[in-house]
N, C-alpha and C positions, 0 to 999 in steps of 0.2 A: 504494500500500500504506500502511496506517495504521502510523505509527511512534511513536504515543503509547505511553507506558510507565505502568504501574500497579503499585502495591505488591501483592504476593501475600499473601493472608491466611494462607497456610500457612507460608511461609518468611520473610516480611517483606522480601524482596528486590524490586527493581524488575524487571519483565519487559515485553517488548514486548506491547502489547495484543493483537496478532494471535496470540500464543502462549498467551493465557489462555483459560480456559473457565469458563462459568457454573457455580458450585457453591453448594449450599445447606449451611450449617453444621450444621443439625439439622432434624428433622421439624417441620412447622408446629405441630403439637400441642404440642411441647416448647417452642417459641419463645413460644407464647401463655400459658404457665403463669407465674404470679407467681414471683419468685425463691425465696421461701420454700417453695412447693409443689414447685418444680423440684428444689431441694436435698433435700427430704424424700422425694419420690416417684419420682425418676428415677435409673436406673443408666445412665450415659452413658460412651461412649468415641467415638473417631473412626470406629468401624466398626459399633457396635451401640448401641441405645438401648431401654430398657424403662421403661414408665411404669406404675406401680402394679400391676405384674404382670398388666396387662390389654391393653397395647398393646406390640407387639414390632416393632422397626424395624431394618433393615439398610441400610447405606450402599452405594450402587451407582452405576453410570454408564449414561446413556442415549446410545449412540453414534448420531450422525447422519452419514451419508456426505456428503462435500463434493466438489462438482464440481471436477475438476482436482487433487485432493489424494489421496494414498495413505491418509493417516490420517484417521479421522473426527473431527468435533467432538464432544466428550463433555460432556454436562451432568451434573454431580454431583448426584444426587438421593437421597432416602431413600424406601424402600418399607416398607409394613407387611405383615407376615406373621402367620399364625396361630401360636399357641403351639407346636403340634406341629412345624410346619415350622421355626420358630425353633430348636427343640432339634436338629432334624436338620441345619440349616445350621451351627449351632455345633459339632456333632460332626464335620462335614466340613471345617471351616475350615482345618485344617492338613493335610488329606489330599491327597497328591500327585495322586490320581486323581479329585479332586472335580469336574473339568470333565465327567466322564462321567455325572454324576448328571442325571436328567431335570430340566427347568425347574420352578420353583415358581410357583404362582399368587400374585400380590401385588397391592397397590393402591399407587399413587404417593402419597407422604405430603407432597408440597410443591405449592403452586400456583405455576406459572410465569406471571408477568405477560405480557401481550400475547397470551395464548392463551385459548381457552375453558377452563373449569375443568379443571385437571389433578389437583387434590387428590381422591383416591379413584378415579382412573382405573384401570381394570383393565389389568394387564400381566403379564408373566412375568419371572422372575429366573433367569439362568443363571450358575452358578459358572464361573469362567474360569481359576482357578489360585491357588496360595497367595500369590502376591505381587501379584495384580491384584484390583481390585474387580470384583464380579459385574456382568454386563450386564443391562440392562432392555430388554425388547421390549414396545412398546405393543400392547394387545390390541383396541382399538376402531377398526375401519377408518373410522368416520365422524369421528374426531378428527383435526385438522390435524397433530398431532404424529406420529400413525401415518403420515400421508402423507409428512411430512418424513423419517421414518425409512426408509420404503420407497423414496422417489424422490430423496432427498438435498436438500441446501441449498446456496446460493451464499454468496459472501463477504458480501453485503449482509445475509443472515440471521444470519451469525456476528456481524457488527457490532451488529445489533439485540439479540442475546442478550448480548453483552458490555457493552452500554450499561445492562444491568440490574444491573451490579455496584453 
C-alpha cells in the first residue's frame, strides 16, 4: 500500500495519498483566461462558475467503482450546462428532494490527462443531495472513461490518477 502523504488543496493538511482523489479546481475554460479577463468576466465559487453569461458550469464528481472497495474513487470535475438547466439546478440546490429530479445533459469541462479527450465529452448530471456534489455519468460507450465507470478500476489506476496531482 502506498503510504506517501500529500498536502490537500482544500484543507492544507497532509493526507495519505491513497485517501486522495483527483480534483480539478475550475473548468479548463476559466483556467485558460488571463487574470484580468477572469476577474472581469467570471462569477466563481467552489460549486458554480459563469463566464460572460455564456458558459455555465457546475462542480460534480465522477464516481469510478474500485475492485475490493465499498466506496468508489471520485474524480472532481466540472461540467457545462445550458443556461436553462443552470437556472433549474440553482433553484434545486437546497431542495431536500433534489435527488428525485431527472438527470441533466452536460458536457465535461476538464481534460483528464492520460485519457483520450474528455473536454466536451457528453455525460449526464444527477443531483444527489444538499450536502453532496452531483454525480456525473459518462455518456459515450466508446470512451475509456465510460468503460472504467461501468467495469471499475484497480489500485494501479487510482495511483495513475493520483500521480496527476
